[in-house]
N, C-alpha and C positions, 0 to 999 in steps of 0.2 A: 323631402327625404330626411329621416331622423338623423341626429348628430352621430349616433353610434350604431355599429352593426356587428353582429357576432361573426368571428372567424375561428376556424379550428386549426390547431397546430397539427401539421402533417409530418414534420421532421425537424430535427435540430442536430447540428453537427459542428465540430470545431472548425473554425475558419482560419485562425492564426492565434498567436499568443494573446490571450485575453479577449478574443473575438469569437462569436458564435454565429453560424448561419441558421436563421430561423425561417421556416416556410409555413405560410398560413393559407388555408383553403377558404376562399371567399365565395365559392359557388352557392347559388341560391339567395344571394343578397343583391341589393341594388348597386353594390360596388363594382360588379362585373362591367368592364368596359369604360370605367371612369378614369382610369390611368391613361392620360392622353399624351403626356410629354415626358421624355426621360429626364430624370432629375427631380421629379415631384416627390413629395413626402406626405406622410400621414401621421396622425396621433394614434398611439397605442395606449391602452389602459387595461388595468386589472382591478377588480373590486377592492375598494379601500385604499387605492394608491393614486398618486397624482399622475396624469398622463404625460407623455413625452413624445417628441417628434423623432421620426425615423424615416430616412429616405427609402423609397422602394428600389431594391437592388436588382429587380428583374425588369426587362424591357416592356413597354406598353403592348398589350395584346387586346384587340377589340373584344374577343370573347374569352380572354384569359381568366382562369378560375383560381390561380395561385399567385401570391405575391411573396417575394423573398426579402429578407431584411438582414442586415449585418449589425449584430448587437455587441456593444462593448461593455464588459462587466465593470463593476466598481461603484454602482449607485443602485438604490433600492429597486426601481422598476426593471432596469435591465437584468439585475441579478435574479429577480423573480421570473422574468421571461425565459431566461436560459435554463431554468430548472423545470420548466413545464414539460410534461410528457405528451406524446402524440395523443390527440383526442381532446386535449384541454382547450378551453375557449378563451379568446382574447377579444376585447372590444376595439374596433377599428373605425376611424373616421374616414370620410371621403378624402381623396387626394387634395393637397394644397400646394400653393406655389405655382409659378409660371413654368418651372422646369427650364430646360435648355432649348434655345431656338434652332433646332437642327436644320429646319428649312432655310434659314438665313446663311448657314455654313456651306450649303451646297455650292460647288464650284470654287471653293476656297480651300487653302490649307487649314487644318484644324489642329490646334495645340490644346491638349487636355492636361490639367494639373489637379492632382489629388494627394492628400496626405491622410494617413490613418483611416478612419471610417468614411472619410470623404470619397473614397473609391466606390462606395455603395451608390452614390449618385452618378458617378461617371461610368460605371459598368453598363447600365442600360444604354448610355450613349454609344459605347463601343459596340454593343450588340446591334443597335439600330444602324450604325454606320456600316457594319460588315454586311448587312443585308443589301445595301446598295453602294458598295465600296467605290464603284466607278463614278459616283456622283460627287466625290470629294477629291481634293488634291492630297498632298502629304498629310498623314495623320500621325501624331506623335503624343504619347502619354508620358508625362513626367510624374512619377509615383514615388512619394516619400513615406518612410515609416521610421519610428523611433529606433527599433532594433531589427536585425535581419529576420527574426522570427515573427515580426508583427505585420508582414505583408499578407493581406487577405487575397484570396483567389490565385494563389501561386500556381495552382494546377492549371489555370486558364491562360497564363501569360504566354506560353508557347503557341497556343492556338490563336491568340490575339495577334502575335507577330506573324504567324503563317497567313493570317487574314489581312495583312497589310497595315497593321498598327505597330509602329515602332515604340518600344517600351524602354524608358530610361528610369532605373531605380536608384534611389539614394537613401542612405541611412544617417540619421542625425546623431545617434548614440551607439556606435558599434561596440564600444567597450572591448572586452577580451574575446569577442566572438570569432575572431579570425576572418571577419568580413573583408573581402578583397575588392569590393565594388566601390562605387562613388559614395562620398560622404558629404554632409552639409544640406543646405536648403535646396528645394527643387529648382527655384529660380536661378540658382548659381550655375546651373548646367545647361543653360540655353546655348552655349557655345557660339557658333557662327550662324545659327539658324536665322533665316530671313523671316521677319514677322510682319512687315508692313501690310501685306495683302492677306494675312492669316486671320482667323477667328480664334478666340481662346475661351474655353469653358473651364471654370475654376471651382473647386469645392474643397474646403478644409477649414481649419481654425482661422479666426479673423486676422490674426497677425500674419499667417501664411498668405491668406488671400490678398491682404494689402501689399505684402512684399512682392507677390507675383505681379499684381497690377502695376506697381511702381516700376518693376524691372521691364515689363513689356512696354509701358509708356516711354521709358527712357530709350528703348530700342526702336521706337517709332511706331508702335501699334496705336491706332486711335482708341480712345476710351470707349467709343461706341462699338468696338469689336471685341470687348472683354465682357463676358457674361457670367453671372452667378445664378444659382437655381432658385433663389427665393425672391 
């Protein structure tokens, strides 16, 4: 299979402050059915630009013909991607990375940690868990953003909670926003949660990932129960 395949932009829409939801149509390419595990990512590229990695924000579908991505503006390729109109072509690689081992989490509590665009790798985990919610114990998402307006998928949070996913949101820089919720790092809000028999899936900046891992290990979670998607 060649390294790059053409995908067509079907839609783009604001997802949060500085974030855009981009949907690509991969029908008619060998990419259909290659997204096997939630948390996998691909390379996206436009002519004359350096490729970058982006997590697939939609769940694996055996015959799925569309992939969603969460694009953060502020660098050349993302800025170009969010300016594309429907019908434009994007070069896409096959999925990479091992993703999250959902099968290993069955029968356990599952703790999900995401900050910023890291939620794009956790979102397909949530969708997959909801399809077989009875196979998992307690499922809790710790979701951090820099500001209150930077939470992607805000419109889906209520349905996640209705589907048995507890959501804990925290903001690191509330400023003068009037935010009345939690503040600080996601790992600071573990509270009295029992973690010894739980599994943890983590996606975010390296400093956040290290902080979450240290906090969970300090609470008694074995290192072998903490997973990243790469």
